C-alpha positions in Angstrom: 20.6 4.7 25.5 16.9 4.3 25.6 14.5 3.7 22.8 11.5 6.0 23.0 8.1 4.3 23.0 5.6 6.9 21.9 1.9 6.8 21.0 0.3 9.4 18.7 -3.1 10.6 19.8 -5.0 12.5 17.2 -8.2 14.4 17.8 -10.0 15.4 14.7 -12.4 18.3 14.7 -13.8 17.3 11.3 -15.5 19.4 8.7 -16.0 16.7 6.1 -17.3 17.6 2.7 -18.7 14.7 0.8 -19.9 15.0 -2.7 -22.0 11.9 -2.9 -22.9 9.9 -6.0 -26.1 8.3 -4.8 -29.6 7.2 -5.9 -32.3 7.0 -3.3 -33.6 3.6 -4.4 -30.5 1.9 -5.8 -27.3 2.8 -3.9 -24.2 0.8 -4.1 -21.4 3.3 -3.4 -20.6 7.0 -2.9 -17.5 8.9 -3.9 -16.4 12.3 -2.7 -13.8 14.8 -1.4 -12.9 15.7 2.2 -11.0 18.3 4.1 -10.5 17.7 7.8 -8.8 20.1 10.3 -7.2 18.3 13.3 -5.5 18.7 16.6 -2.8 16.1 17.3 -0.3 15.5 20.1 2.4 12.9 21.1 1.9 10.9 24.2 5.3 9.7 25.6 5.6 6.3 27.2 9.4 6.5 27.8 11.2 8.0 30.7 12.7 11.4 29.8 10.0 12.5 27.4 7.2 14.9 28.4 4.2 16.1 26.4 4.6 19.8 25.6 1.4 20.8 23.7 -0.6 19.9 20.6 -0.2 20.8 17.0 -2.9 22.0 14.5 -2.9 20.2 11.2 -5.3 19.1 8.4 -6.1 16.3 6.0 -7.5 16.3 2.5 -8.2 13.7 -0.1 -10.7 11.3 -1.6 -13.3 9.2 0.2 -15.4 6.2 -0.9 -18.3 4.4 0.8 -19.8 1.1 -0.2 -23.2 0.1 1.0 -23.3 -3.3 2.7 -27.0 -2.7 3.6 -29.3 0.3 3.9 -27.7 1.7 7.0 -24.3 -0.1 7.0 -21.4 1.2 4.9 -17.7 0.3 4.4 -15.6 3.4 4.3 -12.2 3.9 2.8 -10.3 6.5 0.8 -7.0 8.3 0.4 -5.7 11.2 2.5 -2.6 13.5 2.7 -2.4 14.3 6.4 -0.4 16.8 8.4 0.1 15.7 12.1 2.6 16.3 14.9 3.0 17.6 18.4 5.6 18.9 20.9 7.9 17.1 23.3 10.2 18.2 26.0 13.2 16.2 27.1 16.7 16.3 28.5 19.1 16.2 25.6 22.5 17.5 24.5 23.7 20.5 22.4 26.6 20.0 20.1 28.7 23.2 20.0 29.3 24.3 16.4 32.5 22.9 14.8 33.5 21.0 18.0 33.1 17.7 19.7 31.7 19.3 22.8 28.3 18.2 23.9 26.5 20.1 26.6 23.4 18.9 28.6 20.4 21.1 28.0 16.6 20.9 28.1 15.2 20.6 24.6 11.7 21.6 23.4 11.1 19.9 20.1 8.2 20.5 17.7 7.3 17.7 15.2 5.7 18.4 11.8 4.8 15.0 10.3 3.1 14.2 7.0 1.5 10.9 6.0 -0.3 9.2 3.2 -3.2 7.5 4.9 -5.8 4.9 4.0 -8.7 4.4 6.4 -10.7 1.1 6.6 -13.9 1.5 8.7 -17.5 0.5 9.2 -20.1 3.2 9.4 -23.5 2.6 11.0 -26.2 5.2 10.1 -29.7 6.1 11.3 -32.6 6.5 9.0 -33.0 10.0 7.6 -34.6 12.5 10.1 -35.7 15.5 8.1 -32.6 16.3 6.1 -30.2 14.8 8.7 -28.7 11.4 9.1 -26.5 10.5 12.1 -23.8 7.9 12.2 -21.1 6.2 14.2 -17.8 5.1 12.7 -15.3 2.5 13.8 -12.2 1.0 12.2 -8.5 1.3 11.5 -6.3 3.6 9.5 -2.8 3.0 8.1 -0.2 5.7 7.3 3.1 6.0 5.5 5.3 8.9 6.5 6.7 10.9 3.6 7.9 14.1 5.3 9.2 14.9 8.8 10.5 18.3 10.0 11.4 19.5 13.5 12.0 22.7 15.3 14.5 22.6 18.2 14.7 25.0 21.1 17.8 24.4 23.4 16.7 26.2 26.6 20.0 26.6 28.5 21.9 27.7 25.3 19.2 30.1 24.1 19.6 28.6 20.6 17.0 27.5 18.1 17.0 25.4 14.9 14.0 25.4 12.7 12.7 23.2 9.9 15.3 20.5 10.3 14.8 17.1 8.6 14.1 14.4 11.2 12.9 11.7 8.8 15.4 9.2 10.1 13.9 9.6 13.6 10.4 8.8 12.6 8.9 5.4 12.0 8.0 4.9 8.3 4.7 3.1 9.0 2.0 3.8 11.5 -1.5 2.6 12.3 -4.4 4.2 14.2 -7.7 3.1 15.7 -10.7 5.2 14.4 -13.7 6.0 16.6 -16.1 8.7 15.5 -19.6 10.2 15.4 -21.1 12.6 13.0 -24.0 13.7 10.9 -24.8 14.1 7.2 -27.0 16.8 5.8 -28.6 16.3 2.4 -28.4 19.4 0.3 -30.1 18.3 -2.9 -30.0 15.4 -5.3 -26.7 13.6 -5.1 -24.9 16.2 -2.9 -24.4 16.0 0.9 -22.2 17.5 3.5 -20.8 15.3 6.3 -19.3 16.6 9.5 -18.3 15.0 12.8 -15.7 14.3 15.5 -13.2 11.5 15.2 -10.6 10.2 17.7 -7.6 8.4 16.3 -5.3 6.5 18.7 -1.9 5.3 17.4 -0.8 1.7 17.8 2.9 2.0 16.7 5.7 4.1 18.2 6.0 7.3 16.2 9.7 7.9 17.0 12.4 5.5 15.8 15.4 7.1 17.4 17.6 7.0 20.5 17.6 9.2 23.6 21.2 10.5 24.0 22.5 11.0 27.5 25.7 12.3 29.1 27.7 10.1 31.5 29.4 11.5 34.7 32.5 12.5 32.6 30.4 14.5 30.2 30.8 12.1 27.4 27.9 11.2 25.0 26.6 7.7 25.5 
């Protein structure tokens, strides 16, 4: 039996709405809301697993930024995030109401939901017209609270949908954050932020075993 070692790679195409509490001459923090569509996929580092396409998800929640200096901010917040991806691997199919396991190719879709807290440093330019540009770098932690999977057993022409796979998923994960973006000042204390952020996972997403058949057709 092999333990899968997987890395989650998340590419955010971000539309980030930030309702900012700010004063031009005396800023200490900003507080707002965000909604962020994303594309995510799973990158397998174990033999037997292959990437099989991305998954579209989203994140929403609260954000807060604290000014360390005029153009340097510490960013944090709280997000409910939907991530996932698709994997293909050689697995087994358990015939209903029997102890018969048959080898088959399995295409599996992962729908994972996390509570996330980012911790990052944002470096901004001075305002150019109504626009301010920034770079963002830091880390993000996440706790999994829901995990569903869809299974397609190719040789059997059988599918199972919306199955709980929470026991197969690591409870905790951590990502690197690297991003760029811009902020458009609408009026007064309201601004819209948008950008592109890349999140690379540090911890294996899967916490299960790869089951294989031996020469006698027994599960091992």
